[in-house]
N, CA, C and O atoms as a GROMACS GRO file, in nm:
protein
  308
    1MET      N    1   0.259   1.868  -0.842
    1MET     CA    2   0.166   1.771  -0.870
    1MET      C    3   0.218   1.647  -0.911
    1MET      O    4   0.326   1.646  -0.971
    2LEU      N    5   0.154   1.539  -0.888
    2LEU     CA    6   0.165   1.449  -0.906
    2LEU      C    7   0.102   1.349  -0.939
    2LEU      O    8   0.013   1.320  -0.860
    3TYR      N    9   0.118   1.254  -1.065
    3TYR     CA   10  -0.035   1.224  -1.146
    3TYR      C   11   0.035   1.044  -1.210
    3TYR      O   12   0.139   1.017  -1.269
    4ALA      N   13  -0.071   0.962  -1.167
    4ALA     CA   14  -0.080   0.786  -1.104
    4ALA      C   15  -0.113   0.739  -1.183
    4ALA      O   16  -0.226   0.741  -1.134
    5TYR      N   17  -0.134   0.671  -1.306
    5TYR     CA   18  -0.260   0.517  -1.299
    5TYR      C   19  -0.245   0.409  -1.238
    5TYR      O   20  -0.163   0.324  -1.272
    6ILE      N   21  -0.309   0.400  -1.155
    6ILE     CA   22  -0.327   0.276  -1.062
    6ILE      C   23  -0.455   0.183  -1.146
    6ILE      O   24  -0.576   0.195  -1.160
    7LEU      N   25  -0.347   0.086  -1.191
    7LEU     CA   26  -0.456  -0.040  -1.264
    7LEU      C   27  -0.486  -0.123  -1.159
    7LEU      O   28  -0.393  -0.140  -1.080
    8LEU      N   29  -0.640  -0.210  -1.124
    8LEU     CA   30  -0.662  -0.238  -0.994
    8LEU      C   31  -0.753  -0.431  -1.112
    8LEU      O   32  -0.812  -0.448  -1.219
    9THR      N   33  -0.710  -0.510  -1.011
    9THR     CA   34  -0.742  -0.643  -1.060
    9THR      C   35  -0.872  -0.629  -0.941
    9THR      O   36  -0.847  -0.604  -0.823
   10VAL      N   37  -1.013  -0.649  -0.994
   10VAL     CA   38  -1.062  -0.709  -0.953
   10VAL      C   39  -1.211  -0.778  -0.872
   10VAL      O   40  -1.302  -0.705  -0.831
   11ARG      N   41  -1.212  -0.918  -0.859
   11ARG     CA   42  -1.315  -0.995  -0.769
   11ARG      C   43  -1.425  -1.006  -0.896
   11ARG      O   44  -1.500  -0.923  -0.946
   12ILE      N   45  -1.410  -1.092  -0.913
   12ILE     CA   46  -1.590  -1.145  -1.058
   12ILE      C   47  -1.682  -1.109  -0.924
   12ILE      O   48  -1.692  -1.144  -0.806
   13GLY      N   49  -1.754  -0.997  -1.038
   13GLY     CA   50  -1.890  -0.960  -0.928
   13GLY      C   51  -1.935  -0.911  -0.820
   13GLY      O   52  -2.035  -0.932  -0.751
   14MET      N   53  -1.802  -0.802  -0.812
   14MET     CA   54  -1.738  -0.669  -0.729
   14MET      C   55  -1.678  -0.554  -0.859
   14MET      O   56  -1.631  -0.446  -0.823
   15LEU      N   57  -1.685  -0.584  -0.980
   15LEU     CA   58  -1.687  -0.427  -1.054
   15LEU      C   59  -1.734  -0.344  -1.033
   15LEU      O   60  -1.653  -0.252  -1.040
   16LYS      N   61  -1.864  -0.298  -0.997
   16LYS     CA   62  -1.946  -0.165  -1.043
   16LYS      C   63  -1.963  -0.125  -0.874
   16LYS      O   64  -2.033  -0.034  -0.830
   17GLN      N   65  -1.909  -0.186  -0.822
   17GLN     CA   66  -1.892  -0.118  -0.644
   17GLN      C   67  -1.786  -0.089  -0.714
   17GLN      O   68  -1.778   0.006  -0.792
   18ALA      N   69  -1.640  -0.222  -0.673
   18ALA     CA   70  -1.522  -0.006  -0.625
   18ALA      C   71  -1.505   0.016  -0.752
   18ALA      O   72  -1.391   0.060  -0.767
   19LEU      N   73  -1.579   0.007  -0.880
   19LEU     CA   74  -1.560   0.122  -0.932
   19LEU      C   75  -1.643   0.298  -0.867
   19LEU      O   76  -1.600   0.414  -0.870
   20ASP      N   77  -1.768   0.239  -0.818
   20ASP     CA   78  -1.875   0.329  -0.772
   20ASP      C   79  -1.718   0.426  -0.606
   20ASP      O   80  -1.680   0.542  -0.597
   21LYS      N   81  -1.698   0.355  -0.556
   21LYS     CA   82  -1.619   0.327  -0.478
   21LYS      C   83  -1.457   0.433  -0.470
   21LYS      O   84  -1.397   0.483  -0.375
   22ILE      N   85  -1.436   0.431  -0.592
   22ILE     CA   86  -1.378   0.474  -0.612
   22ILE      C   87  -1.361   0.610  -0.657
   22ILE      O   88  -1.257   0.676  -0.664
   23ARG      N   89  -1.480   0.640  -0.687
   23ARG     CA   90  -1.544   0.739  -0.726
   23ARG      C   91  -1.564   0.809  -0.717
   23ARG      O   92  -1.599   0.887  -0.806
   24THR      N   93  -1.549   0.837  -0.556
   24THR     CA   94  -1.565   0.927  -0.446
   24THR      C   95  -1.458   0.922  -0.414
   24THR      O   96  -1.465   0.965  -0.299
   25LEU      N   97  -1.345   0.898  -0.435
   25LEU     CA   98  -1.179   0.943  -0.370
   25LEU      C   99  -1.220   1.110  -0.438
   25LEU      O  100  -1.292   1.148  -0.530
   26GLU      N  101  -1.150   1.164  -0.359
   26GLU     CA  102  -1.148   1.299  -0.329
   26GLU      C  103  -0.978   1.354  -0.419
   26GLU      O  104  -0.950   1.473  -0.407
   27GLU      N  105  -0.917   1.299  -0.469
   27GLU     CA  106  -0.745   1.293  -0.568
   27GLU      C  107  -0.809   1.220  -0.707
   27GLU      O  108  -0.743   1.239  -0.809
   28LEU      N  109  -0.937   1.133  -0.720
   28LEU     CA  110  -0.925   1.168  -0.847
   28LEU      C  111  -0.972   1.240  -0.946
   28LEU      O  112  -1.050   1.335  -0.943
   29VAL      N  113  -0.893   1.160  -1.080
   29VAL     CA  114  -0.898   1.288  -1.195
   29VAL      C  115  -1.022   1.167  -1.264
   29VAL      O  116  -1.122   1.200  -1.327
   30GLU      N  117  -1.004   1.105  -1.250
   30GLU     CA  118  -1.093   1.018  -1.360
   30GLU      C  119  -1.084   0.848  -1.318
   30GLU      O  120  -0.987   0.804  -1.256
   31ALA      N  121  -1.193   0.768  -1.358
   31ALA     CA  122  -1.142   0.624  -1.330
   31ALA      C  123  -1.284   0.594  -1.405
   31ALA      O  124  -1.394   0.650  -1.410
   32GLU      N  125  -1.200   0.427  -1.485
   32GLU     CA  126  -1.310   0.371  -1.579
   32GLU      C  127  -1.305   0.212  -1.520
   32GLU      O  128  -1.231   0.176  -1.429
   33ALA      N  129  -1.376   0.147  -1.575
   33ALA     CA  130  -1.325   0.024  -1.573
   33ALA      C  131  -1.339  -0.064  -1.755
   33ALA      O  132  -1.431  -0.046  -1.834
   34ILE      N  133  -1.255  -0.128  -1.770
   34ILE     CA  134  -1.100  -0.157  -1.901
   34ILE      C  135  -1.115  -0.263  -1.935
   34ILE      O  136  -1.144  -0.338  -1.842
   35THR      N  137  -1.102  -0.345  -2.105
   35THR     CA  138  -1.040  -0.497  -2.076
   35THR      C  139  -0.917  -0.500  -2.090
   35THR      O  140  -0.850  -0.408  -2.137
   36GLY      N  141  -0.866  -0.631  -2.041
   36GLY     CA  142  -0.799  -0.674  -2.054
   36GLY      C  143  -0.752  -0.768  -1.924
   36GLY      O  144  -0.849  -0.823  -1.873
   37PRO      N  145  -0.607  -0.802  -1.852
   37PRO     CA  146  -0.528  -0.808  -1.783
   37PRO      C  147  -0.570  -0.791  -1.665
   37PRO      O  148  -0.560  -0.880  -1.581
   38TYR      N  149  -0.644  -0.624  -1.628
   38TYR     CA  150  -0.664  -0.582  -1.506
   38TYR      C  151  -0.823  -0.519  -1.563
   38TYR      O  152  -0.884  -0.522  -1.669
   39ASP      N  153  -0.847  -0.457  -1.410
   39ASP     CA  154  -1.004  -0.466  -1.449
   39ASP      C  155  -1.061  -0.298  -1.405
   39ASP      O  156  -1.182  -0.288  -1.422
   40LEU      N  157  -1.015  -0.212  -1.371
   40LEU     CA  158  -1.043  -0.020  -1.353
   40LEU      C  159  -0.902   0.020  -1.448
   40LEU      O  160  -0.821  -0.049  -1.509
   41ILE      N  161  -0.914   0.131  -1.433
   41ILE     CA  162  -0.794   0.235  -1.448
   41ILE      C  163  -0.870   0.380  -1.367
   41ILE      O  164  -0.967   0.453  -1.384
   42ALA      N  165  -0.772   0.366  -1.284
   42ALA     CA  166  -0.787   0.548  -1.251
   42ALA      C  167  -0.665   0.626  -1.245
   42ALA      O  168  -0.549   0.585  -1.246
   43TYR      N  169  -0.713   0.756  -1.237
   43TYR     CA  170  -0.583   0.871  -1.329
   43TYR      C  171  -0.657   0.923  -1.172
   43TYR      O  172  -0.777   0.903  -1.149
   44VAL      N  173  -0.553   0.998  -1.062
   44VAL     CA  174  -0.464   1.040  -0.916
   44VAL      C  175  -0.415   1.184  -1.008
   44VAL      O  176  -0.375   1.209  -1.121
   45ALA      N  177  -0.440   1.240  -0.909
   45ALA     CA  178  -0.370   1.397  -0.823
   45ALA      C  179  -0.327   1.387  -0.716
   45ALA      O  180  -0.386   1.321  -0.630
   46VAL      N  181  -0.219   1.446  -0.696
   46VAL     CA  182  -0.128   1.413  -0.544
   46VAL      C  183  -0.060   1.478  -0.538
   46VAL      O  184  -0.028   1.522  -0.648
   47GLU      N  185  -0.016   1.511  -0.469
   47GLU     CA  186   0.068   1.669  -0.394
   47GLU      C  187   0.174   1.569  -0.418
   47GLU      O  188   0.221   1.622  -0.518
   48GLY      N  189   0.263   1.441  -0.396
   48GLY     CA  190   0.364   1.382  -0.392
   48GLY      C  191   0.302   1.209  -0.377
   48GLY      O  192   0.199   1.141  -0.389
   49LEU      N  193   0.448   1.201  -0.343
   49LEU     CA  194   0.512   1.014  -0.351
   49LEU      C  195   0.400   0.951  -0.213
   49LEU      O  196   0.330   0.851  -0.200
   50THR      N  197   0.442   1.116  -0.096
   50THR     CA  198   0.371   1.018   0.025
   50THR      C  199   0.267   1.036   0.027
   50THR      O  200   0.214   0.948   0.095
   51GLN      N  201   0.174   1.128  -0.023
   51GLN     CA  202   0.047   1.196  -0.054
   51GLN      C  203  -0.026   1.017  -0.098
   51GLN      O  204  -0.131   0.964  -0.061
   52LEU      N  205   0.076   0.970  -0.184
   52LEU     CA  206  -0.009   0.844  -0.289
   52LEU      C  207   0.021   0.719  -0.250
   52LEU      O  208  -0.043   0.614  -0.258
   53THR      N  209   0.166   0.755  -0.188
   53THR     CA  210   0.170   0.559  -0.104
   53THR      C  211   0.057   0.586  -0.025
   53THR      O  212  -0.022   0.499  -0.064
   54LYS      N  213  -0.017   0.672   0.088
   54LYS     CA  214  -0.109   0.711   0.169
   54LYS      C  215  -0.273   0.664   0.118
   54LYS      O  216  -0.350   0.605   0.194
   55ILE      N  217  -0.307   0.701  -0.018
   55ILE     CA  218  -0.395   0.682  -0.059
   55ILE      C  219  -0.421   0.550  -0.136
   55ILE      O  220  -0.519   0.506  -0.196
   56LEU      N  221  -0.324   0.515  -0.117
   56LEU     CA  222  -0.342   0.310  -0.218
   56LEU      C  223  -0.288   0.223  -0.063
   56LEU      O  224  -0.363   0.126  -0.053
   57LEU      N  225  -0.212   0.224   0.027
   57LEU     CA  226  -0.208   0.157   0.143
   57LEU      C  227  -0.358   0.243   0.228
   57LEU      O  228  -0.437   0.149   0.234
   58HIS      N  229  -0.414   0.335   0.275
   58HIS     CA  230  -0.536   0.355   0.365
   58HIS      C  231  -0.617   0.316   0.273
   58HIS      O  232  -0.674   0.215   0.316
   59LYS      N  233  -0.671   0.355   0.115
   59LYS     CA  234  -0.787   0.374   0.091
   59LYS      C  235  -0.856   0.281  -0.065
   59LYS      O  236  -0.953   0.205  -0.069
   60ILE      N  237  -0.780   0.317  -0.158
   60ILE     CA  238  -0.730   0.188  -0.315
   60ILE      C  239  -0.774   0.077  -0.239
   60ILE      O  240  -0.894   0.048  -0.229
   61GLU      N  241  -0.635  -0.021  -0.156
   61GLU     CA  242  -0.596  -0.149  -0.135
   61GLU      C  243  -0.711  -0.197  -0.035
   61GLU      O  244  -0.738  -0.317  -0.026
   62LYS      N  245  -0.774  -0.106   0.034
   62LYS     CA  246  -0.917  -0.187   0.125
   62LYS      C  247  -0.985  -0.125   0.100
   62LYS      O  248  -1.060  -0.085   0.188
   63ILE      N  249  -1.000  -0.082  -0.022
   63ILE     CA  250  -1.185  -0.147  -0.115
   63ILE      C  251  -1.219  -0.224  -0.150
   63ILE      O  252  -1.181  -0.261  -0.262
   64ASP      N  253  -1.325  -0.307  -0.066
   64ASP     CA  254  -1.392  -0.408  -0.128
   64ASP      C  255  -1.361  -0.514  -0.291
   64ASP      O  256  -1.385  -0.462  -0.400
   65GLY      N  257  -1.326  -0.605  -0.286
   65GLY     CA  258  -1.300  -0.619  -0.425
   65GLY      C  259  -1.176  -0.625  -0.533
   65GLY      O  260  -1.146  -0.658  -0.648
   66VAL      N  261  -1.127  -0.569  -0.416
   66VAL     CA  262  -0.976  -0.541  -0.469
   66VAL      C  263  -0.885  -0.628  -0.439
   66VAL      O  264  -0.833  -0.644  -0.328
   67THR      N  265  -0.855  -0.712  -0.580
   67THR     CA  266  -0.785  -0.784  -0.495
   67THR      C  267  -0.592  -0.741  -0.543
   67THR      O  268  -0.508  -0.747  -0.453
   68GLU      N  269  -0.564  -0.716  -0.634
   68GLU     CA  270  -0.403  -0.620  -0.700
   68GLU      C  271  -0.485  -0.525  -0.731
   68GLU      O  272  -0.606  -0.509  -0.744
   69SER      N  273  -0.322  -0.424  -0.744
   69SER     CA  274  -0.237  -0.332  -0.806
   69SER      C  275  -0.118  -0.250  -0.822
   69SER      O  276  -0.038  -0.222  -0.732
   70MET      N  277  -0.113  -0.206  -0.972
   70MET     CA  278  -0.003  -0.138  -1.030
   70MET      C  279  -0.032   0.009  -1.060
   70MET      O  280  -0.118   0.069  -1.125
   71THR      N  281   0.061   0.038  -0.994
   71THR     CA  282   0.101   0.197  -1.010
   71THR      C  283   0.196   0.232  -1.101
   71THR      O  284   0.293   0.155  -1.101
   72LEU      N  285   0.204   0.348  -1.201
   72LEU     CA  286   0.210   0.406  -1.286
   72LEU      C  287   0.247   0.615  -1.324
   72LEU      O  288   0.208   0.708  -1.395
   73VAL      N  289   0.326   0.589  -1.238
   73VAL     CA  290   0.356   0.740  -1.202
   73VAL      C  291   0.392   0.841  -1.306
   73VAL      O  292   0.488   0.821  -1.382
   74VAL      N  293   0.329   0.930  -1.312
   74VAL     CA  294   0.356   1.000  -1.485
   74VAL      C  295   0.497   1.113  -1.497
   74VAL      O  296   0.496   1.225  -1.446
   75VAL      N  297   0.589   1.067  -1.561
   75VAL     CA  298   0.650   1.147  -1.559
   75VAL      C  299   0.677   1.238  -1.606
   75VAL      O  300   0.579   1.227  -1.680
   76GLU      N  301   0.742   1.373  -1.655
   76GLU     CA  302   0.801   1.481  -1.731
   76GLU      C  303   0.853   1.458  -1.719
   76GLU      O  304   0.920   1.415  -1.625
   77LEU      N  305   0.856   1.488  -1.909
   77LEU     CA  306   1.002   1.499  -2.025
   77LEU      C  307   1.060   1.624  -2.091
   77LEU      O  308   1.158   1.615  -2.166
   0.00000   0.00000   0.00000
């Protein structure tokens, strides 16, 4: 299993709508609105990098209002 944090920037006025849409993703563990340079953070659990890429390109980046994303993959030490 691969875990990742996805930081998202959302257009003004679209935060609640984008958060509600992200919370419908089956791969989602948790999502919250945050302060700082990004507006939302999503924590996802996927089978691997291929699935993570598909989620980013075909689901998250197509959500209305999302303008930017940064993905942080969790590493095991």
